[in-house]
Structures are given as C-alpha cells and as structure tokens.
C-alpha positions as CSV (number, residue, x, y, z in Angstrom):
1,M,59.8,14.8,-59.6
2,F,62.0,17.9,-59.7
3,R,65.0,15.7,-58.9
4,K,64.2,13.5,-62.0
5,I,63.9,16.6,-64.1
6,R,67.2,17.9,-62.8
7,E,68.9,14.5,-63.4
8,E,67.5,14.4,-67.0
9,L,68.6,17.9,-67.8
10,G,72.1,17.0,-66.4
11,R,72.3,14.0,-68.6
12,L,71.2,16.0,-71.7
13,L,73.8,18.7,-70.8
14,K,76.6,16.1,-70.4
15,G,75.6,14.4,-73.7
16,G,75.8,17.7,-75.6
17,F,72.1,18.2,-76.4
18,F,72.1,21.8,-75.5
19,H,75.2,22.4,-77.5
20,I,73.4,21.1,-80.5
21,L,70.3,23.3,-79.7
22,F,72.2,26.5,-79.0
23,G,74.7,25.8,-81.7
24,G,72.0,25.2,-84.3
25,T,70.1,28.3,-83.2
26,L,73.2,30.5,-83.4
27,T,74.0,29.0,-86.8
28,K,70.5,30.0,-88.1
29,V,70.7,33.5,-86.7
30,V,74.2,34.1,-88.2
31,A,73.1,32.6,-91.5
32,F,70.1,35.0,-91.5
33,I,72.3,38.0,-90.8
34,S,74.7,36.8,-93.5
35,S,72.0,36.7,-96.1
36,I,70.9,40.2,-95.2
37,V,74.6,41.5,-95.4
38,V,75.2,39.9,-98.8
39,V,72.0,41.4,-100.2
40,R,73.1,44.8,-99.1
41,L,76.7,44.6,-100.4
42,I,76.0,43.4,-104.0
43,S,73.7,44.7,-106.6
44,K,70.2,43.4,-107.0
45,Q,71.0,41.9,-110.4
46,E,74.1,40.2,-109.2
47,Y,72.2,38.8,-106.2
48,A,69.6,37.4,-108.7
49,Y,72.3,35.6,-110.6
50,L,73.8,34.1,-107.4
51,S,70.3,33.1,-106.2
52,Y,69.7,31.3,-109.5
53,A,73.1,29.4,-109.2
54,D,72.2,28.5,-105.6
55,N,68.8,27.3,-106.6
56,I,70.3,24.9,-109.1
57,N,72.8,23.7,-106.6
58,S,70.0,23.0,-104.0
59,Y,68.7,20.3,-106.3
60,F,72.1,18.6,-106.4
61,F,72.3,18.9,-102.6
62,L,69.3,16.6,-102.3
63,F,71.3,13.8,-103.9
64,S,74.5,14.5,-101.9
65,G,76.7,11.5,-101.8
66,L,73.8,9.1,-102.6
67,G,72.8,9.4,-98.9
68,C,76.0,7.8,-97.7
69,A,76.6,10.5,-95.0
70,S,73.2,9.6,-93.4
71,A,74.0,5.9,-93.5
72,V,77.2,6.6,-91.4
73,L,74.8,7.5,-88.6
74,K,73.5,4.0,-88.6
75,F,76.6,2.0,-89.3
76,C,79.3,3.9,-87.4
77,V,77.9,3.7,-83.8
78,Q,79.4,0.3,-83.1
79,D,81.9,-0.4,-80.4
80,D,84.2,-1.9,-83.0
81,R,86.2,1.3,-84.0
82,L,87.9,-0.5,-86.9
83,K,84.6,-1.4,-88.4
84,N,83.4,2.2,-88.0
85,K,86.4,3.4,-89.9
86,A,85.8,0.9,-92.6
87,F,82.3,2.1,-93.1
88,F,83.4,5.8,-93.0
89,N,86.1,5.1,-95.7
90,Y,83.5,3.3,-97.8
91,A,81.1,6.2,-97.5
92,L,83.9,8.6,-98.4
93,K,84.8,6.6,-101.5
94,I,81.3,5.9,-102.9
95,G,79.9,9.3,-102.0
96,S,82.9,11.2,-103.5
97,L,82.8,9.1,-106.6
98,F,79.1,10.0,-107.1
99,Q,79.8,13.7,-106.5
100,L,82.6,13.5,-109.1
101,V,80.1,12.1,-111.7
102,L,77.6,14.8,-110.6
103,L,80.3,17.5,-111.1
104,V,81.0,16.4,-114.6
105,G,77.3,16.2,-115.4
106,T,76.8,19.7,-113.9
107,A,79.6,21.1,-116.0
108,V,78.0,19.8,-119.2
109,F,74.6,21.1,-118.1
110,V,76.0,24.5,-117.4
111,G,77.9,24.6,-120.7
112,I,75.3,23.4,-123.2
113,L,71.8,24.2,-121.9
114,P,70.2,27.7,-122.3
115,L,69.7,29.5,-119.0
116,P,67.1,32.1,-118.2
117,F,69.9,34.1,-116.6
118,P,73.0,33.6,-118.8
119,Q,74.9,36.0,-116.5
120,A,74.7,33.3,-113.8
121,R,76.8,30.9,-115.8
122,P,80.2,32.0,-114.5
123,Y,79.0,31.7,-110.9
124,M,77.7,28.2,-111.6
125,Y,81.1,27.2,-112.8
126,E,82.7,28.7,-109.7
127,L,80.3,26.6,-107.6
128,L,81.0,23.4,-109.4
129,L,83.2,22.0,-106.6
130,Y,81.0,23.2,-103.7
131,P,78.6,20.1,-103.7
132,M,81.7,17.9,-103.2
133,L,82.8,20.0,-100.3
134,Y,79.2,20.1,-99.0
135,Y,79.2,16.3,-98.9
136,W,82.5,16.1,-97.1
137,I,81.3,18.5,-94.4
138,G,78.1,16.5,-94.0
139,L,80.0,13.2,-93.9
140,V,82.4,14.4,-91.2
141,Q,79.5,15.8,-89.1
142,C,77.5,12.6,-89.4
143,F,80.5,10.6,-88.2
144,M,80.9,13.0,-85.3
145,R,77.3,12.5,-84.4
146,A,77.6,8.7,-84.6
147,R,80.6,8.9,-82.2
148,M,78.5,11.2,-79.9
149,K,80.8,14.2,-80.3
150,N,77.8,16.5,-80.1
151,R,79.7,19.5,-78.7
152,E,82.2,19.4,-81.5
153,Y,79.4,18.8,-84.1
154,A,77.7,22.0,-83.0
155,V,81.1,23.9,-83.2
156,V,81.5,22.9,-86.8
157,G,78.2,24.4,-87.8
158,V,78.8,27.6,-86.0
159,L,82.4,27.9,-87.2
160,Q,81.4,27.5,-90.8
161,T,78.5,30.0,-90.6
162,V,80.5,32.7,-88.7
163,L,83.4,32.3,-91.2
164,I,81.0,32.7,-94.2
165,L,79.7,35.9,-92.7
166,G,83.0,37.4,-91.8
167,L,84.8,36.3,-95.0
168,S,81.9,37.4,-97.2
169,I,82.1,40.9,-95.8
170,A,85.9,40.9,-96.3
171,F,85.9,39.4,-99.8
172,V,82.8,41.0,-101.4
173,K,84.4,44.4,-101.6
174,L,87.3,42.9,-103.5
175,W,85.6,40.4,-105.8
176,Q,81.8,40.9,-105.5
177,V,79.8,37.7,-105.9
178,T,83.0,35.7,-106.6
179,G,84.2,36.9,-103.2
180,V,81.0,35.5,-101.6
181,I,81.5,32.2,-103.3
182,G,85.2,32.1,-102.2
183,A,84.1,32.8,-98.6
184,R,81.9,29.7,-98.7
185,Y,84.7,27.5,-100.0
186,L,87.2,28.8,-97.4
187,A,84.8,28.5,-94.6
188,G,83.8,25.0,-95.7
189,I,87.4,23.9,-95.9
190,V,88.2,25.2,-92.4
191,A,85.1,23.6,-90.9
192,T,86.0,20.3,-92.5
193,L,89.6,20.4,-91.3
194,Y,88.4,21.1,-87.8
195,G,86.0,18.1,-88.0
196,V,88.8,15.9,-89.3
197,Y,91.0,17.1,-86.4
198,V,88.2,16.1,-83.9
199,I,87.9,12.6,-85.3
200,R,91.6,12.2,-86.0
201,D,92.1,9.3,-83.5
202,E,89.4,7.3,-85.3
203,L,90.9,8.0,-88.7
204,R,94.4,7.1,-87.6
205,L,93.4,3.5,-86.9
206,K,95.0,1.0,-89.3
207,N,92.8,-0.4,-92.0
208,T,92.6,-4.0,-90.9
209,V,88.9,-4.6,-91.5
210,V,87.6,-5.3,-95.0
211,L,83.8,-5.0,-95.5
212,T,82.0,-7.9,-97.0
213,K,79.8,-7.7,-100.0
214,D,76.7,-8.1,-97.8
215,E,77.9,-5.3,-95.5
216,K,78.5,-3.0,-98.5
217,K,75.1,-3.9,-99.9
218,A,73.3,-3.3,-96.6
219,F,75.1,0.1,-96.3
220,L,74.1,1.2,-99.8
221,S,70.6,-0.1,-99.5
222,F,70.1,1.9,-96.3
223,A,71.6,5.0,-97.8
224,L,69.5,4.9,-101.0
225,T,66.2,4.2,-99.4
226,L,66.8,6.9,-96.8
227,L,67.8,9.2,-99.7
228,V,64.6,8.6,-101.6
229,A,62.5,9.1,-98.5
230,N,64.2,12.4,-97.7
231,I,64.0,13.7,-101.3
232,F,60.2,13.1,-101.4
233,S,59.8,14.7,-98.0
234,L,61.9,17.8,-98.8
235,I,60.3,18.3,-102.2
236,M,56.8,18.7,-100.8
237,P,57.2,22.4,-99.9
238,I,59.0,23.0,-103.2
239,N,56.0,21.5,-105.1
240,E,53.7,23.7,-103.0
241,G,55.5,26.9,-103.9
242,F,55.6,25.9,-107.6
243,L,51.8,25.3,-107.6
244,V,51.1,28.6,-105.8
245,N,53.1,30.5,-108.4
246,N,51.8,28.7,-111.5
247,L,48.1,28.1,-110.6
248,L,47.3,31.4,-108.8
249,K,49.6,33.7,-110.8
250,D,49.0,36.5,-108.4
251,E,52.1,38.5,-107.2
252,V,50.3,39.6,-104.0
253,L,49.3,36.1,-103.0
254,T,52.8,34.8,-103.8
255,S,54.3,37.5,-101.6
256,N,51.9,36.8,-98.8
257,Y,52.6,33.1,-99.0
258,R,56.3,33.6,-98.8
259,V,56.0,36.0,-95.9
260,A,53.6,33.8,-94.0
261,N,56.0,30.9,-94.4
262,L,59.3,32.5,-93.4
263,I,59.0,32.2,-89.6
264,P,56.7,29.2,-89.0
265,Q,58.8,27.1,-91.3
266,Q,61.6,27.3,-88.7
267,L,59.5,25.3,-86.2
268,P,60.7,21.9,-87.4
269,F,64.2,23.0,-86.3
270,V,63.3,22.1,-82.7
271,T,62.4,18.6,-83.7
272,T,65.4,18.1,-85.9
273,T,67.6,19.2,-83.0
274,I,66.0,16.6,-80.8
275,I,66.4,13.8,-83.4
276,T,70.0,14.9,-84.1
277,Y,70.8,14.1,-80.5
278,F,68.7,11.0,-80.1
279,F,69.3,9.3,-83.5
280,P,72.6,7.5,-82.5
281,I,71.0,6.6,-79.2
282,F,68.1,4.8,-80.9
283,V,70.6,3.1,-83.3
284,K,72.3,1.5,-80.3
285,M,69.1,0.3,-78.7
286,K,68.2,-3.4,-79.2
287,N,65.3,-4.0,-76.8
288,K,62.0,-3.1,-78.5
289,D,60.2,-2.2,-75.3
290,E,63.0,0.2,-74.5
291,I,62.8,1.7,-78.0
292,W,59.1,2.3,-77.7
293,A,59.3,3.7,-74.2
294,Q,62.0,6.2,-75.3
295,A,60.2,7.1,-78.5
296,R,57.0,7.8,-76.6
297,K,58.8,9.9,-74.0
298,V,60.8,11.9,-76.5
299,G,57.7,12.2,-78.8
300,L,55.5,13.6,-76.0
301,I,58.1,16.1,-74.9
302,N,58.7,17.2,-78.4
303,L,54.9,17.6,-79.0
304,L,54.4,19.7,-75.9
305,I,57.3,22.0,-76.9
306,I,56.1,22.4,-80.5
307,V,52.4,23.0,-79.4
308,F,53.6,25.7,-77.0
309,I,55.8,27.5,-79.5
310,A,53.1,27.3,-82.3
311,F,50.4,28.6,-79.9
312,V,52.6,31.6,-79.0
313,G,53.4,32.1,-82.6
314,Y,49.7,32.0,-83.5
315,L,48.9,34.6,-80.9
316,V,51.6,37.0,-81.9
317,S,51.3,36.6,-85.7
318,P,49.7,40.1,-86.2
319,W,52.6,41.7,-84.2
320,I,55.2,39.7,-86.2
321,I,53.7,40.7,-89.5
322,T,53.5,44.4,-88.6
323,M,56.9,44.7,-86.9
324,V,59.0,42.6,-89.3
325,Y,57.3,43.0,-92.6
326,G,55.1,46.2,-92.2
327,D,51.4,47.0,-92.5
328,K,51.4,46.2,-96.2
329,Y,51.5,42.5,-95.3
330,A,48.7,42.7,-92.7
331,D,46.5,40.6,-95.0
332,A,49.0,37.7,-94.6
333,T,48.3,37.3,-90.9
334,W,45.5,34.7,-91.3
335,L,47.7,32.6,-93.7
336,M,50.6,32.7,-91.2
337,N,48.3,31.3,-88.6
338,W,47.5,28.4,-90.9
339,M,51.3,27.9,-91.4
340,W,51.8,27.7,-87.6
341,I,49.3,24.9,-87.5
342,M,50.7,23.1,-90.5
343,Y,54.3,23.2,-89.3
344,A,53.2,22.2,-85.8
345,V,51.6,19.1,-87.3
346,T,54.7,18.0,-89.2
347,A,57.2,19.0,-86.4
348,G,55.0,17.6,-83.6
349,I,53.8,14.4,-85.2
350,R,55.6,13.4,-88.3
351,I,59.4,14.2,-88.2
352,L,60.3,12.2,-85.1
353,P,58.9,8.7,-86.0
354,M,60.0,9.3,-89.6
355,N,63.6,9.5,-88.3
356,I,63.4,6.9,-85.5
357,L,62.3,4.1,-88.0
358,P,65.5,4.2,-90.1
359,A,67.5,4.4,-86.9
360,I,66.2,1.0,-85.8
361,G,66.5,-0.4,-89.3
362,Y,63.1,0.2,-91.0
363,T,63.8,2.3,-94.1
364,S,61.6,0.6,-96.7
365,F,58.3,1.8,-95.1
366,N,59.8,5.3,-94.8
367,M,60.5,5.5,-98.5
368,K,57.0,4.2,-99.5
369,L,55.1,6.5,-97.1
370,S,57.2,9.5,-98.1
371,I,56.4,8.9,-101.8
372,A,52.7,8.4,-101.0
373,S,52.6,11.5,-98.8
374,C,54.2,13.6,-101.5
375,I,51.7,12.4,-104.2
376,V,48.7,13.0,-101.9
377,H,50.0,16.4,-100.9
378,L,50.5,17.4,-104.5
379,I,47.0,16.2,-105.5
380,I,45.2,18.0,-102.6
381,D,47.2,21.1,-103.2
382,Y,46.5,21.2,-106.9
383,F,42.7,20.8,-106.7
384,M,42.1,22.8,-103.6
385,L,44.2,25.7,-104.8
386,K,42.0,25.9,-107.9
387,A,38.9,25.5,-105.8
388,I,39.4,27.8,-102.7
389,G,42.7,29.6,-103.4
390,I,45.7,30.3,-101.2
391,G,44.2,28.9,-98.0
392,A,44.5,25.4,-99.5
393,V,48.2,25.3,-98.7
394,G,47.5,25.0,-95.0
395,I,44.8,22.4,-95.4
396,A,46.8,20.2,-97.8
397,G,49.8,20.3,-95.5
398,I,47.8,19.5,-92.4
399,V,46.2,16.5,-94.1
400,A,49.3,15.1,-95.7
401,Y,51.6,15.6,-92.8
402,G,49.1,14.6,-90.2
403,F,48.0,11.3,-91.8
404,S,51.5,10.3,-92.7
405,G,52.7,11.2,-89.2
406,I,50.0,9.0,-87.7
407,G,51.1,6.3,-90.1
408,Y,54.7,6.5,-89.0
409,W,53.7,6.2,-85.3
410,I,51.4,3.2,-86.0
411,Y,54.1,1.4,-87.9
412,L,56.7,2.2,-85.2
413,Y,54.3,0.8,-82.5
414,R,53.7,-2.4,-84.5
415,K,57.3,-3.0,-85.1
416,T,58.3,-2.5,-81.5
417,H,55.4,-4.7,-80.2
418,E,55.5,-7.6,-82.7
419,K,56.4,-10.9,-81.2
420,V,59.6,-12.7,-82.3
421,T,58.8,-16.1,-83.6
422,A,61.3,-18.9,-83.2
C-alpha cells in the first residue's frame, strides 16, 4: 500500500502537480499581500476609484476571448503538433478580435454613461487594454497546460504576481494609482513573454494545417457553451452578495457576511488545482471505463481533502475570527461555519465533475445545469433571506451546489456507462 502511495506521489511530482499546487498557493499569498500593500500606499478615496474600475473590468473578464482559451485545453492536447498550433492560432485570432470589439464598446461606455464615481473614469481608460492582455496571458497558460508544461505554468502565475507586488511598490510612489495600473501591465507583458518563450518550439512550426469549417465550428461551440456554463457558475456568489446588500440593508450583516466568506471561499482552490492538473489527462482518455475509474479515484481523494480542511476550519473559526478580524466580528463565527460547509459542498462534490464533463466532450449538459443551478440558487436566496435572514446564504448554497453536484456525477456516470450501439 505504501509503495503504491509513494509511486503515485512520484508520478504527480514528475507531472508537475505539486508545482501547480505550491505555485498557486504562493500566487494567492503574494496577491493577498499585494492588496494590503496597495491599500496602505494610496488614499482611501483613490483606492475606491481603482476598486470601482476593477469591478467593472471583472464583468468583462467573464467573457474573456469568448472562452477560446478554455477551448484550447480540449483541442490542443493532440499528438499532431501542427493541428495544435492551428487551433492555438485560431483561438488567438478569434479571441483577440472579440477583445478588440469589447475594448471599443468599453471606451464608449466609459465615455458616455454617468458613473457613480466620475473620478474613476481616467483609471478605466488606463485599464482599457488590460482585458486584452488578460486574455493573452490566459491563452498562453491554457496552451501550456494542454502541452503538460505544468511547472512552467505555475512559474507564469508566480512571476506575474510577484512582479505586480514589487512594481506596484516601486511605481505607486511616483504615479499613485496609475503606477499600480502600470505595474499590472508590465507584469502581464513579462509573464506573457515568458510563456511564449516556453512554448516557442510549438509556435515556430510552419502553418501547414488549415482547419476545416467543421473543426472551427466544433471549437467555437465548445468555447461558447463552456463560457456560458462558467458565467452562470461564477455569477452565483455575485448574485448572493447583491441580495444580501439590497434585501437586508444592514451594514453589520453585510460586514459579517463578507468576513465570514473571506477564508472559506478559498477552499475551492484545492479542487481547481487538482482539475488544473487532471483536465488535459481526461481529455486524452478514450476508454469510458478508464475515465470513470480515474474520476472516481480523483473525486474521492478530493472529497477527503476538502472534508478534512473544512472540518479543521469549522473547529478553528472562533480563533480565526478573533485573531484576524478582532472581537468585534465574534458574532460572525456561526456564519463562517455555514460558509465552511457550503464551500465544502461545492469544492467536494460539484466542481470536479463539472470540469470533467467538458474535458470528455459533454458541454451542453454543463451549460443547462449551470443555468438551472443559478436560477434555483437565486430563488432560494431571495425568499429565504426575506424569511430567516442572513443564515439563508448557507442553506441556499448547500442546496443549489449539492443537488447540482449530484446531478453532474449522475450524468458523468451515465455517459461513461452507456453502451455503444452499432
């Protein structure tokens, strides 16, 4: 038994899994430190304007490149390197064209619409090109993942985050918020150039493969359906925060909700790290029995890890609240416990099958169930918040994430066990 565990750990180490895990962890830590540093180096008013500009950009990030970067993970794992490059080039062209249209639309939006913070307008103009750069970074990283360059993929994330921190400190004294924005651009450019250097051998191949109309259609169909599924999945917590603010209208409850969320919401990072490593592996699998066996094994390991972390988090919630946020947030402890359970459900049950299905070619079901889950979650949240108050957020999340997660697993089981008819 111990020999098998040792062999499995050796295989994961060789494949770059721990590089993704530690690199992702380091990236989050540095990003957290960076946010604290920026807050301390600029005025509260200027930080509010930057936060508003970032909030607007976050909506555009949801539509980044029409999902073409994610489609690269599915279509660029082939042994035919020329075909891989053809799909990469197609994703670069289509995604960049969409980002260009988005850029023009954003410029018009910033120029003509009234803003609650007019002082944020200059920063929104300065950030106009950033969604384009954001897409290029994501595209290069997805291609690196598809080609199983996991160590280098982790380096890109760490490099970008460390540079943002260092350059922000250097530039903010000279140009304030503009310096912070400039640091993001420069860090993004350096990270992208490093990624291009890593995949340079793939990019140097001559363009001798021309994609057919059917191949382009299949690529775009996959990208768009996955994009819609991800948007409705990511927007669920955004909807929840909106309802808490607008239905309860209580500053204390809103503050408690945000504090209770901050640490437990990092729990899905463990699952996303696992799927980051295994997604290209599932894409290459053709045998359905092998797919189900691997999904079941990875799912069980992931669930055990998530339950353990959530259980520990649940036990130490009072200590976390007191040490990190102070005694004034002691009344948020019970809500944080609910958040640990809710995020354990989504990380332990839902996220993995939701990502395995598109890896093996089933995107339509993902899109439909994501939309349905979002609607159900919104309805439960709305009525229960009005009925029982802030505790509804945990219940609504557990129900919506739990049932949708079970639905994903059932569908995955059916698709990997259905008999092929001649």
